[in-house]
N, C-alpha and C positions, 0 to 999 in steps of 0.2 A: 504493500500500500504506500503510495507516494505522499500520504498525509504528513509524515514527519518532515520531509523536505519542503513540501508546499507550505506547511504550517510555519516553518521558519521564515519563509519569504513573506507570508501574510503578516506575521508578527512584526517583521522589520518595517513593513509598510504601514501597519496600523499602530502598534505600540511596541516600544523597545523593552518594556518591563517583562513582557512574556518571553522575550528572547532568552533571558536568563533562566526562565522556568524550564523544568524538564520536559522532554518530549511527551511523556505520559500526561502531565498536567496540561500542556498545551492542547493535546488531542482532546481531552475532556472539555476544555474551555471552548475551543474552536468548533467542536462538533455541535454544541448546544447553541451558542450565540450567533455565529456567522457561518452557517452551512452553505448558504447561497454564495456569499462573498468568497468563501474558500474555493468553491468550484470555479468561480470567475478568475481567481488568482491562479489556480492550477492551470486552467486553459491558457490564460495569457502568458504566464511564465513558461509553461511547457512549450508553447509555440516559439517563444523567444529563446 
């Protein structure tokens, strides 16, 4: 699952605080609050 990688990118774009958070914590956070945004970031970053 590219969640870990994409999450890091999303975090950098949204908030730097999460960047320090562990992948597990980020996964739980991003999965609930920004599911749609994450997909957008994955597609955008993946393409680039």
